[in-house]
C-alpha positions as CSV (number, residue, x, y, z in Angstrom):
1,X,-34.0,-57.4,42.9
2,X,-32.7,-55.6,45.8
3,X,-32.5,-52.2,46.5
4,X,-28.4,-52.0,46.2
5,X,-29.0,-53.1,43.0
6,X,-31.3,-50.9,41.6
7,X,-29.3,-48.1,42.9
8,X,-25.7,-49.6,41.5
9,X,-27.2,-50.4,38.3
10,X,-27.3,-46.3,36.9
11,X,-23.9,-46.0,38.7
12,X,-22.4,-48.5,36.6
13,X,-23.9,-47.6,33.2
14,X,-22.4,-43.9,34.0
15,X,-19.2,-45.5,34.6
16,X,-19.1,-47.6,31.3
17,X,-20.6,-44.7,29.5
18,X,-17.4,-42.4,30.2
19,X,-14.8,-45.2,30.1
20,X,-16.0,-45.6,26.2
21,X,-15.0,-42.2,25.4
22,X,-12.4,-42.3,22.8
23,X,-9.2,-40.8,24.7
24,X,-10.7,-43.2,28.2
25,X,-11.1,-45.7,25.9
26,X,-7.7,-45.8,24.1
27,X,-5.9,-45.0,27.4
28,X,-7.4,-48.3,29.0
29,X,-6.5,-50.4,26.3
30,X,-2.5,-48.9,26.2
31,X,0.1,-50.8,27.8
32,X,3.8,-50.1,28.7
33,X,5.5,-47.9,26.5
34,X,2.1,-46.7,24.6
35,X,0.5,-45.9,27.4
36,X,3.5,-44.2,28.4
37,X,3.8,-41.9,25.3
38,X,0.0,-41.6,25.5
39,X,-0.2,-40.4,29.3
40,X,2.8,-37.7,28.8
41,X,1.4,-36.3,25.5
42,X,-2.0,-36.0,27.7
43,X,0.2,-34.3,30.4
44,X,1.9,-31.6,28.4
45,X,-1.1,-31.0,26.2
46,X,-3.5,-30.5,29.5
47,X,-0.2,-28.1,31.0
48,X,-0.5,-26.2,28.1
49,X,-4.4,-26.0,27.9
50,X,-4.4,-24.9,31.5
51,X,-1.5,-22.4,30.9
52,X,-4.3,-20.6,28.2
53,X,-7.3,-20.9,30.4
54,X,-5.4,-19.6,33.5
55,X,-2.7,-16.8,31.7
56,X,-4.0,-13.8,34.0
57,X,-3.8,-15.5,37.3
58,X,-0.7,-17.1,36.4
59,X,1.6,-14.0,34.7
60,X,2.8,-10.7,36.9
61,X,2.3,-8.9,33.9
62,X,0.4,-8.5,30.4
63,X,2.1,-9.4,27.1
64,X,2.2,-6.0,25.9
65,X,3.0,-4.4,29.5
66,X,6.1,-2.3,29.5
67,X,6.0,-0.9,33.0
68,X,5.5,-2.4,36.5
69,X,2.2,-1.3,38.4
70,X,4.3,1.6,39.7
71,X,5.2,2.9,36.0
72,X,8.7,1.9,36.1
73,X,9.5,0.6,32.7
74,X,11.3,-2.3,32.3
75,X,15.0,-2.5,31.5
76,X,16.1,-4.1,27.7
77,X,17.1,-7.4,27.9
78,X,17.3,-8.0,31.4
79,X,18.5,-11.5,32.9
80,X,16.2,-13.8,34.8
81,X,15.8,-12.8,38.4
82,X,13.9,-11.7,41.1
83,X,11.8,-9.1,39.4
84,X,11.6,-10.9,36.2
85,X,12.0,-14.9,36.3
86,X,13.0,-15.4,32.8
87,X,14.5,-12.0,31.9
88,X,13.4,-9.4,29.2
89,X,13.1,-9.0,25.7
90,X,15.2,-6.7,23.3
91,X,12.0,-4.8,23.7
92,X,11.3,-4.6,27.1
93,X,8.9,-7.4,27.5
94,X,8.6,-9.5,30.5
95,X,9.4,-13.4,28.8
96,X,7.7,-15.4,31.3
97,X,4.5,-13.7,31.0
98,X,4.9,-13.5,27.0
99,X,5.1,-17.3,27.1
100,X,2.2,-17.9,29.1
101,X,0.3,-15.6,27.1
102,X,1.4,-16.9,23.8
103,X,-0.4,-20.1,24.5
104,X,-3.9,-18.7,24.2
105,X,-2.7,-17.2,20.6
106,X,-1.4,-20.9,19.6
107,X,-4.2,-23.2,20.6
108,X,-6.8,-20.8,19.4
109,X,-5.0,-20.5,16.2
110,X,-5.1,-24.7,16.0
111,X,-8.6,-24.9,17.7
112,X,-10.1,-22.6,14.4
113,X,-7.6,-23.8,11.9
114,X,-8.7,-27.6,12.5
115,X,-12.5,-27.2,12.9
116,X,-12.5,-25.1,10.0
117,X,-10.7,-27.3,7.8
118,X,-12.3,-30.2,9.3
119,X,-15.8,-29.0,8.4
120,X,-14.9,-27.3,5.1
121,X,-13.0,-31.2,4.2
122,X,-15.8,-33.8,5.2
123,X,-18.2,-31.7,3.6
124,X,-16.5,-31.3,0.1
125,X,-15.1,-34.8,0.4
126,X,-18.6,-36.2,0.9
127,X,-20.2,-34.2,-1.6
128,X,-17.3,-35.2,-4.3
129,X,-17.4,-38.9,-3.4
130,X,-20.7,-39.4,-3.5
131,X,-22.2,-37.4,-6.0
132,X,-19.2,-37.9,-8.7
133,X,-18.9,-36.2,-12.0
134,X,-17.7,-32.5,-13.0
135,X,-18.0,-31.8,-9.6
136,X,-15.4,-34.5,-8.5
137,X,-13.1,-33.6,-11.2
138,X,-13.2,-29.9,-10.2
139,X,-12.5,-30.5,-6.7
140,X,-10.0,-33.3,-6.9
141,X,-8.0,-30.9,-9.5
142,X,-8.5,-28.0,-7.0
143,X,-7.7,-30.1,-4.1
144,X,-4.4,-31.6,-5.8
145,X,-3.2,-27.8,-7.0
146,X,-3.5,-26.7,-3.2
147,X,-1.6,-30.1,-1.8
148,X,1.0,-29.5,-4.0
149,X,2.1,-26.2,-3.0
150,X,4.6,-25.6,0.2
151,X,2.7,-25.5,3.7
152,X,4.2,-22.5,4.9
153,X,4.9,-20.4,1.1
154,X,0.7,-21.1,0.6
155,X,-0.1,-19.8,4.7
156,X,2.1,-16.7,3.8
157,X,0.4,-15.8,0.7
158,X,-3.1,-16.5,2.2
159,X,-2.1,-14.5,5.3
160,X,-0.9,-11.5,3.0
161,X,-4.0,-11.5,1.0
162,X,-6.3,-11.8,4.2
163,X,-4.6,-9.3,6.7
164,X,-1.5,-7.6,4.8
165,X,0.9,-9.5,6.7
166,X,0.3,-7.9,10.0
167,X,-2.5,-7.5,12.2
168,X,-4.2,-7.2,15.9
169,X,-5.2,-10.6,17.7
170,X,-8.5,-11.7,16.8
171,X,-7.8,-10.6,13.2
172,X,-4.6,-12.0,13.2
173,X,-5.6,-15.2,14.7
174,X,-8.3,-15.7,12.3
175,X,-5.9,-14.8,9.6
176,X,-3.5,-17.4,10.7
177,X,-6.2,-19.7,10.9
178,X,-7.6,-19.5,7.3
179,X,-4.2,-19.7,5.8
180,X,-3.7,-23.2,7.8
181,X,-7.3,-23.9,7.0
182,X,-6.6,-23.4,3.0
183,X,-3.6,-25.6,3.9
184,X,-5.2,-28.4,5.1
185,X,-8.5,-28.7,3.8
186,X,-7.2,-31.2,1.1
187,X,-5.8,-33.6,3.5
188,X,-9.5,-34.4,4.6
189,X,-10.7,-34.0,1.2
190,X,-9.0,-36.8,-0.1
191,X,-9.5,-39.0,2.8
192,X,-13.3,-38.7,3.3
193,X,-13.5,-38.6,-0.7
194,X,-12.1,-42.1,-0.7
195,X,-13.8,-43.9,2.0
196,X,-16.9,-42.1,0.6
197,X,-16.6,-43.7,-3.2
198,X,-15.8,-47.3,-1.3
199,X,-19.0,-46.8,0.8
200,X,-21.2,-45.6,-2.0
201,X,-20.7,-49.3,-3.5
202,X,-22.0,-50.7,0.0
203,X,-25.4,-53.0,0.2
204,X,-26.3,-50.6,3.3
205,X,-26.1,-47.5,0.6
206,X,-27.6,-49.1,-2.4
207,X,-30.3,-50.2,0.0
208,X,-31.1,-46.9,1.4
209,X,-31.2,-45.5,-2.4
210,X,-33.5,-48.0,-3.8
211,X,-36.2,-47.3,-1.0
212,X,-36.3,-43.6,-2.1
213,X,-33.8,-42.1,1.1
214,X,-33.0,-38.5,0.2
215,X,-29.5,-37.9,-0.6
216,X,-28.9,-35.7,2.2
217,X,-30.1,-38.2,4.7
218,X,-28.4,-41.1,2.8
219,X,-24.8,-38.5,3.2
220,X,-25.2,-37.5,7.0
221,X,-26.9,-40.3,8.3
222,X,-25.0,-43.6,6.8
223,X,-21.9,-42.6,5.0
224,X,-20.4,-39.7,7.2
225,X,-20.4,-41.5,10.4
226,X,-18.5,-44.7,8.8
227,X,-16.3,-42.3,6.4
228,X,-14.5,-40.6,9.3
229,X,-12.8,-42.7,11.6
230,X,-9.5,-42.0,11.0
231,X,-10.1,-38.4,10.9
232,X,-9.0,-38.2,14.8
233,X,-5.6,-39.4,14.1
234,X,-5.1,-36.6,10.9
235,X,-6.8,-33.8,13.4
236,X,-3.8,-34.6,16.2
237,X,-1.4,-34.8,13.6
238,X,-2.3,-31.4,11.8
239,X,-2.4,-29.6,15.3
240,X,1.1,-30.0,15.5
241,X,1.8,-29.1,12.3
242,X,-0.6,-26.0,12.6
243,X,1.8,-24.6,15.6
244,X,4.8,-24.7,13.5
245,X,2.8,-23.3,10.9
246,X,2.1,-20.3,12.8
247,X,5.6,-20.1,14.4
248,X,6.8,-19.7,11.1
249,X,4.4,-17.4,9.9
250,X,5.6,-15.0,13.1
251,X,9.2,-15.6,12.8
252,X,9.0,-14.5,9.0
253,X,7.3,-11.3,10.3
254,X,3.8,-12.2,8.7
255,X,2.3,-13.0,12.3
256,X,0.2,-10.6,14.6
257,X,1.6,-6.8,16.0
258,X,3.5,-7.7,19.3
259,X,1.5,-5.0,21.3
260,X,-1.9,-6.9,20.5
261,X,-1.2,-10.4,21.0
262,X,1.9,-12.6,22.1
263,X,3.3,-14.8,19.6
264,X,6.2,-17.3,19.9
265,X,7.6,-17.2,16.3
266,X,7.8,-13.4,16.3
267,X,9.6,-13.7,19.9
268,X,12.1,-15.9,18.2
269,X,12.3,-13.8,15.6
270,X,13.4,-10.7,18.0
271,X,15.8,-13.1,20.2
272,X,18.2,-14.0,16.7
273,X,20.1,-11.1,17.3
274,X,20.5,-11.8,20.8
275,X,22.5,-14.9,20.3
276,X,25.6,-13.5,19.1
277,X,25.4,-11.2,22.3
278,X,25.1,-14.4,24.4
279,X,21.7,-13.3,25.7
280,X,20.1,-16.7,25.8
281,X,16.8,-16.2,27.4
282,X,14.9,-14.1,25.1
283,X,15.0,-17.3,22.6
284,X,15.1,-20.6,24.5
285,X,12.0,-20.2,26.4
286,X,9.4,-19.2,23.4
287,X,11.5,-22.1,21.7
288,X,10.9,-24.7,23.9
289,X,7.2,-23.8,24.6
290,X,6.9,-24.4,21.1
291,X,8.9,-28.0,21.0
292,X,6.9,-29.2,24.0
293,X,3.6,-28.4,22.6
294,X,4.1,-29.8,19.1
295,X,6.3,-33.0,21.0
296,X,2.9,-33.4,23.3
297,X,0.4,-33.2,20.5
298,X,2.4,-35.5,18.2
299,X,2.5,-38.4,20.9
300,X,-1.1,-38.4,21.6
301,X,-1.5,-38.5,17.7
302,X,1.3,-41.7,17.4
303,X,-0.1,-43.5,20.2
304,X,-3.8,-43.1,18.7
305,X,-2.0,-44.5,15.9
306,X,-0.5,-47.7,16.8
307,X,-3.6,-48.3,19.3
308,X,-6.3,-48.3,15.7
309,X,-3.8,-50.4,14.2
310,X,-3.9,-54.0,15.5
311,X,-0.7,-54.6,13.8
312,X,1.1,-52.1,16.3
313,X,-1.0,-52.7,19.3
314,X,0.9,-54.2,22.3
315,X,-1.4,-56.1,24.5
316,X,-0.7,-57.9,27.8
317,X,0.1,-61.8,28.1
318,X,-0.6,-63.4,31.6
319,X,1.4,-66.3,32.2
320,X,1.8,-68.1,35.6
321,X,0.4,-64.8,36.9
322,X,3.2,-62.3,35.4
323,X,2.0,-59.9,32.8
324,X,4.5,-59.9,29.9
325,X,3.7,-57.2,27.4
326,X,3.9,-58.7,23.3
327,X,3.1,-57.0,20.2
328,X,0.0,-57.8,18.6
329,X,1.7,-59.6,15.7
330,X,3.6,-62.1,17.9
331,X,1.0,-63.4,20.1
332,X,1.0,-67.0,20.5
333,X,-1.5,-69.3,22.0
334,X,-0.8,-70.3,25.4
335,X,-2.8,-73.2,25.7
336,X,-3.6,-74.3,29.2
337,X,-0.9,-72.7,30.8
338,X,-1.9,-69.1,30.6
339,X,-4.9,-66.8,28.9
340,X,-4.0,-63.6,26.8
341,X,-5.7,-60.4,28.2
342,X,-7.1,-58.5,25.3
343,X,-8.4,-55.3,25.8
344,X,-10.3,-55.0,22.2
345,X,-12.2,-58.5,22.2
346,X,-14.2,-57.7,19.3
347,X,-11.3,-57.2,17.1
348,X,-9.1,-60.2,18.4
349,X,-9.4,-64.0,18.0
350,X,-11.4,-66.1,20.7
351,X,-9.1,-67.3,23.2
352,X,-8.0,-70.5,22.0
353,X,-7.9,-69.1,18.2
354,X,-4.3,-69.3,16.5
355,X,-3.4,-66.3,14.5
């Protein structure tokens, strides 16, 4: 073995490792419209993440600042111009600064809510599906009862119970996140429980039980990784719903105090009275931020859903040197004139096989 091959082997292993990451692997598998949707969604989401991280650098003012650095107070409902790129609100806040700072509030709430609901829902689903008995009946009944409530109404009730409806920045973020968590836990619980009930009867689980493997090891070593394969898709879809729920809480007045943090739903609520006066900038930009972030997360979720389903996945057929995109269900063998460029050979028939 030559020195060059010894040097290139680790580099090749590193390249193969990062190419197997979930998003990277799905991006390499996608073509055409699916790739365009996935790339567009990722660009939008990463843009909002960058806005949230760089808010102190990107914004000329703080979210609660009412005067410039010279001490001169901002005018109310000032039209977009040099002093204020997107104008000011009825309360005298800079619209551009509040929209950028609002991305921090939105993303913080979504991350906390999805992480907490994922942890609680997966844990309860594993225990309920594997142990069964009275615990399973009680948890299923509670989950169905919570799931039957309207999402926003339940979030309002939980928010009032936690914070009294209005709160400071982090207490408000935690209150909103916990409200959304209660809404999302039954979704993860039902999915994981159904998979756990199915996996409990599989031979590899029964073999582990026969040899005396502890229940905790069976759950977290053997069942967990097989019961959570579809959860990344649910996470992306729930994240977009969490944005709308947070905006709904703020719009109805159960969100965060405006002097403590920027929140798009509250800004939309304050902009309702401006519409009749022709003052459009106070509501357009916060509303556009909500729409774009929800759109980006939804595009990522729908693309991952399509790519995870072999019936919806689009592949590339190479015939005579030209690549043609075809749905998975319409692929035909090409005989000696071409081959099918398949991105997921482990799940697809071999070359020459007829579906």
